[in-house]
N, C-alpha and C positions, 0 to 999 in steps of 0.2 A: 618462918619460911626456909626451905632448904637452900643451900648455896647453889650457885649456877652449875658448878661441877657435879654436885649431887643430883640435881635435876636432870642434867644431861646423861649421867651414868645410869639413872633409873628409867630413862626413856626406852620404850619398846620401838626399835627401829624397823622400818620396812626394808626389804631387800631393794637395793637401788634399781634393779631391773624393773621392779613393780612401779617405782616412782617414775622411771623413764617412760614406761608404757603409758601411764596415766597422763604424762606431760605431752605425749604425742610423738615420742621418739621411737624409731624402729630398732630392732636388735642389732642391726649392722652399724647403727650410728652411735652405739654405746661401747666404750672401751673400759672394762672393769678394772678398778684399783681396789681389790678386796670386795667384800659384800655390800659396803655401805657408801662407797664413793666411786665415781667414774669420770672419764673424760668423754666429751661429746665431739664426734667427728664433724668437721665442717661441711661434709657433703649434705647435711641437713639443709643448709642454705640453698643448695641447688634444687633439692627436692621441693622445697617450699617457696621457691622464688616468686611464684605468682600469688601466694597467699597474702591476704591483707595484714598490715601491721596492727598490733594492739596499741593501746594508749600507754604513754610513757610518763611516769611520775618520778620526779627528782626529789629526794629527801635530803635536806641540809639542816643547818642549825644556826642559832645565835653564836656570838663569839664564845668559844668554849672556856670553861673554868676547870680547875683541878677536881671539882666535884663530879664532873661527868654529866652530860645532858641526856644521854641515852639515844643517840641518833641511830646507831645500828639496831638497837633494841626496837625502836619505833619503826624503822624500815621493815625489819623482819616481822614485827607484830602487825604492821599494816598489810603485808602480804598474806599473813594468816587470817586477818580480819576480812580481807577481800574474799578469801575462799569460804569463810564462815557465813558470809551473806550471799553465797552462791555464785561468785564471780570466778572465772578462770584466770588465776593470777600466778605470777612467778616473780621472785626477787632476784636481783643481780647485785652482788656485793664484791668488795675487794678481798684479796687474800691477806691475812695478817702477817706482819713482819715479826720475827722473833726478838727484834730489838725492844719494842715496847712491851711484848709479852713478858719478858723477863726484866723490864725496867720499871716504869711507873704505871703506865696505862693499863697493863694487863692484856688479855686476849681481845679478839675482835669477832667473836662468834655470836654477838648479841648477849642476852642475859635473861635470867628468870625463866618465864614460860614463853619467851620469844627469842629463840636462839636456834642455830644450826647444829646438827649432830651428824657424826660424832665430833664433838667440839675439841677433844684432845688432838685428834688427827689434824683438824683445821688449823689449830693454833701452833702446831709444831712443824713437822716436815711436810705434811699434806701430800701432794702428788709430785713434789719436787720442782715446781715451776720457778720458785725463787732461787733454788740452787742452780737451775739452768741459766737464769739471768746472770748470777754471779760468775758462773763458769765462762759464759760468752764474754762478759765484761773483762774478766781477768785474762782470758786468752788474748784479747786485743792488747791489753796492757803489757803482757809478757812479750808479745811480738813487737811492740814499739821499742822496748828497751833492748831486745835481742837485735833488732835491726840497727839501732844506733851503735851497739857494741861491735857488730860485724861490719865495720867500715862505713856504715851509713850511706848506702848508694842513693837514697832519696834526699840526702842532705837535710835531714830533719834538724831544726834548731832545738837542742835539748832544753833550752830555757823557755821555749814556747809550748812544750808538751802540757796539755791540760787534762789528758785522759788519766784518771786515777783508778786505783784498785778499789774493790768493794768487799765488805763482809756484812752478813745479815745479823749484826749484833751492835748494840750501843757500846762504843769503845772510843772515848775521847782521846785515849793515849795514841791512837793511830791517825788522828786528824792531820798532823803534820809530821812527816818523817824524812830522813835522808836514806835513800836506797843505794845499792851498789857498793856498799862499804866492804872492806876485806881485801881479798886478793884481786889481781888484775882480771882474772877470769870471772869474777863476780859481777862484772858489768861496770858501766861508767857511773860514778856517783852523781846523784842529783837530788834536789829537794822535791818531794812529792807528798802524797798522803792517801788516806782511805775515805771513801764515802760509805754510808749504809747502802746495802744492795738495792733497796726499794727506791733510792734516789738516783740510781743509774739511768742514763739515757736509754739503755737497753730495756729497762722496765717501762719507761714511757713509750718506747716503740711498741712493746708488747700490748700496751693498753690502746694504742692508736692504729695498729695495723689492720688491714682488711684481709690478710691471708698469707700463705707461705711465700708466694713470689713477691708480694709487697714487702714483707719483712726482710726478704733477701736484699731488696733494693735499698730499704731504709738503713739496714745495718751497714751496707757497703758505703753509704755516703756520710757516715759519722766522721766528724773532724776530730783528729787527735792532737793537732797543733799545726805549726807552720814550718815551711822549709826556709832555707837561708835567704830566699828571695821574697819572703813574706807571703807566700802562697799556701793555701790550706793543703794539708796532707790527710787523706781519708783512709778508712779501714780497707777499702778496695785497693788503694795504692799499695797497701801492705799485704794484699792478697789474703786478708783475714775474714772478709764478709761471708764467704762460702762456709767455712768451718763454723763461724758463729751461728749461721742459719741452721746447720745440722744440729747444733746443740739446742736450738730453740724449736725444732720442728714439732715436738710433742707438746711443748709448753704453750704453743699458740692455741691449743684446743681448750675450750672452757671446761670447768669442772662442775659436775652435777652432785649436789647434796640434797638434804631434806631438812625441813623445819620440824619442830616438835609435833606438828599436826600431820606430818608425813607428806606435806606439800613440797614441790620442787623449788630449788634455788640454784642458780649458776654463780660460781665463785671464780673470779679470774682477775689477774693482775693486782698489783699492790703498792702503787706509789703513794707517798705522803702528799697531802695537799698544801703543806707549807713550803716544801722544797721541790715538789714535782706537781703533776696535774691532779693527783688525788682522786682518781676515778677507777672503776673497774673497766674492763675492756669493751671496745666497740663491738667486737665479735660476740661477746656474751650478750650484750644488749640486742644485737641483731637477731641472734638465735631465739632469745626469749620473746622478742616482739612478733616472731613468726608462730610461736607456740602458744602464746597466752593473749588474752584480751586486755589484761592490765599488767604492766611490768613496773615493779617498784625498784628503783635503783638509788644509790646514795653517792654523795660526793664528800670528801674528807673535810673535817673541821668546820669552821663557820662558813656562811654563804659568801663572805668576802674572799675566801680562799678557794675551796673546792668547787662551789657552785659557779663562781665567776669563770673558773678555768673550764669547767664542764660545758658551759654555755658558749664561751668565746673560742675554745680550742676543740674540744671533743665534738660538739655539735657541728662545727664547721667541717671537720675532717670526715665525719660520718654522714653528714647530710641528714641528721635527725633533729626533731623538734620535740621537746617535752610538752605535755598537755597541761601539767600542773606542777607547782613547787610546794612541798611541805617543809615548813620551818619548825624544828623542834625547840622547845623552850621549857625551862623549869622555874618555879618560883624561887628556889634557893639560889640559882645562878643569877637571876635578875636582881635579887636583893644584894648579892655580892657586887654586881655591876652598879648598883645604886649606892654603894658605899657602906652597907650595913656591917660588913666585916671584910677582912682580908684573909687570904690563904695562899701559901706557896705550894707548888707541886711537891708531892712526897711527904708533906706535913699532915699531922692529924687535923681533921676538919673541926671548926669551932661549933660543936653540936648544939649548945644552948642558943647561940645567935642564929643558927640555921633554923631551929625549930620554933623560935619566937616570932610571932606575927609582927610584920613591919611593912605595912602597906605603903607608907610614904617612900621608903627606900626601894620597894619593888616598882612603884610607878616611876621613880627616878631612873631605875635600871631599865625600864621598858623602852627608854630612848635607844638602847642598843638593838632591841627587837625591832623597833620601828625602822631603824636604818636598814636592817636586813630585808624587811618587807619592801621598803621603798626601792632598794637595789634590785630585787627580783622583779618588781613591777616595771623597772626601766627596760627589762627585756621583753615586756609585753605579755607576761604570763600571770595567770591567776595564782594566788597564794592562799594556802590553808595553814594555819598555825596549830601544831599538835602540842597541847599542854600536857607534858609528862608528869603525872600526879604522883606525889609521895605522901605517905601517911600523915606527916606533920603539917602539910599544906592546909591553910584555912580557907573557908568559903570566901572570905573577903579578899584574900590574896588571889584566889583563882578567878573570881569575878572581875577583879581589877585587871588581870592579865588579858582576859577576853575583851574587855572594853578598850584597852589600849591597843590591842592587835587590830580590832575592827576599825578603830579610829585612824590607824596607820595605813589602812587600805587592804587588809586581808579580806578574802571572800568569806572566810569562816574561821573560827578558833574554837576548838573542841578539846575536852579532857580525854586523856587516854590512860588505860590501865593494863596495857599489854604485858608489862613486866610481871604482874601478879596473876593476870587472868588469860594471857595468851590472846588468841584471835577474838574471843568473846569480849575482851576488854577494849577492843579497838573498833567496834562496829560503828560507833558514831563518827569516828575519823574516816572509816572506809566510805560511809555514805556521803560525807562531806567531799571527799576526794572524787568520788564518782560524779557528783554534781558539778564540781569545779572543772572536771575534764570535759564537760559538755558546754562550758562557757566559751564564747568566742575569744580567741586570742590573736594577737598580732606580733608574733615572735620576731625580734630583731636583735642583731649583735650590737655590742656596746660601741664598737669602733670599726671603720672600714680597714681592710688590709692595706689599702693604698696609702693610708696615713703614714707619716714618718715614725721611726722607732720612738723618738721622744714624745710625739703626739699620743701614741698608744699608751706609753708608760704613764704619761700625765693624765690621760683620760681615766685610767684605772685608779690612779692615786686620788684624783679629785672627786670623781663620780662615785666610786665604790667605797673608798676608805674615808672620804670626807676631808682630805688634806687641802691645805691652802696652796701647796705647790710641791715641787720636786727639786732636790739638790743633787747634782751629779759630781762624784769624786773624779779626779783626773783619769784613773784607769777606765772608769765607765765612759767618760767623754771619748777617750781614745778608741775603745772598742766599738762604740756606736758609730763613729766615723768610719772605722774599718769595715764594719758590717754593711753600712749603707753603700760603700764603694764596691763591695763584693756581691751586691745584689740580694742581700738578705733582709732588706728593709721592709719587704712585704710579708714577713712571717708574723704570726700572732705572738703575743707576749705571755709568758708564764712567770709571774712574779714570785720570787722566793722571799717570803715574809713570815714573821711570827704569826702563829694562829691564835695567840692569847690576847690580841688587841687589834682594833681596827687600824692602829698605827703600826710603826716598826718597833715600838717599845713595848715589850710584854707586860710591863707593870701598869700601863695606862688602861683603865677599864671604861665601861660605858660607851658614850658616843662623843669622843673628843672632837674639838674643832681648833683651827688656827695652827695646826702642826705642819711641818714640812717632812716629806719622806726622803731620806738620804739613799741614793743608789751608789753602792760601793763598787760594783762591777757589773758587767753584762757578759754572759757566756752563751755560746752557741749550742743548740741541740738540733743540728741540721738533719740528722736521721729522723728524729721525732717530728721535726717540722716546726720548731718555735725557738725563740730566744728567751733566756731567763735572767732577768736582773736580780741581783742580790740586794735586799733592802737592809741597811744597817749592818749589824753583826750576825746576820743569818748564817747558820752553819749547816753543812750537809752530812755531818756525822754527829748524832746525839751522844750523850754520856749517860752513865748509870747514876742513880741517886745514892744518897747515903745508905739507904736500906732498899735495895732492889727487890722486886717481886720474886726474883729467883730464889731468895732465901727461904721462901715458904713452900717451894715445890719439892716433892719427894715421892716415894712410893710407900704404901703401907705393907702390913704383913702378908697380904694376899697378892702383892705386886701391882695394885691399882694406883693410879696417879692421884695424889692429893695436893691441895694448895694451889692448883693452877686456876687462874682467873677467879 
């Protein structure tokens, strides 16, 4: 089989205006970025305000392993499969960050015969949305330090400043720095650091905004720190909100691309689900729901990360309700969760152990799958398990996966072959999802907003992660007390937790019990509209591995990209 890049480069792309027309967009609603990608003007929402919404399908996964479970592949393949069986369908996915593209994970355009094209554009600079997020974020950071240096009329406490600069690259060297060193004119020295751009609150705001005036209001209410009286200082206090909005005015428009079948997909926003909300934008989903009968969207990492945040935060903000949840699982990942072998990110996978049948280990690992099914059922939604099949999987392993999934409460569990066959390889999944969308559901949130901050944190930890309890470090206790007094206690919670485990410890696989989740700190994202606790040693800036994916990327004699993804 050809590599993902070779498949993408061999694809015959349709002009994006043809894709737009088939999707139901008018010429005035499409802003071209070359021949094969475009932005969608938000005026389409006014034109189609009275049109009925389609069905919304959320694709998530088991706790991910370094082997990769194929969640984006499955989401895009499901969209292609829906069209293959005659449904009007559209996918909405997140924009890739160049951090993981050049790190361990690689790109995020799908793979095999279920991917978006042109994949090189998507995985690199794309239409500049992430650059706009970084520029807006760093403008505010620069204005904070300039204000402090220019006699500080707002009396900002420099030791309270929590707004950090960002760069869209994995760079652990920048996690903690001291700025302002050098001459007096270089600013007042203080300790600070960098986050990766997609972890910026500006990115979360992009994902959750409802439009231009809403993003203006959200950017303006960002907290950058406290003044000497302990009162919050906002971006609007610094008169930065307007300029930040101008930088974001084009970025708020969803991006139109196409699958390998020529079908439409909207790509927008790009936060990680372990340190942010991990979903594409509300605007992209709303546009798609007006244009298509079935909208396939995804949430980052496992269901305990992205799907929980999608349902408790994004759905609340948007007023939307999914009709079905798809959980992606693989036999090799479940064998790893069952203790058949271990593997660290960036290391060579143990090929022999992966390809050797081990039904007992797989059944043991299915406890992880069962927990995710149970969690999604707590929201009152039907669940379909997508078994992403690999050539070395055995019939006994695949049968055991289906039996375990059904026993855990899944409405159906079906095999998918979208990586090797595209939409044709996902027809059984598409039919199962169509049926699940017709099932009665009683969608409900996991917690009420009126609950205290601690009650919400503890509900997520015990109900979703399976923890015995929560332990709060002194800084977290102090911040929670401050936020309750400042009237932020009614905000939803966005837990910053490792994606590699149901616990805070990335080395613990399967479905652990009896553990306690440590909360090191709690930070405000007032513009985005949530609080985010840091679980354990969770970091907001990843680092590169010993051998990053960047070393394989180059150009060939004809100037074509090689080695990407």
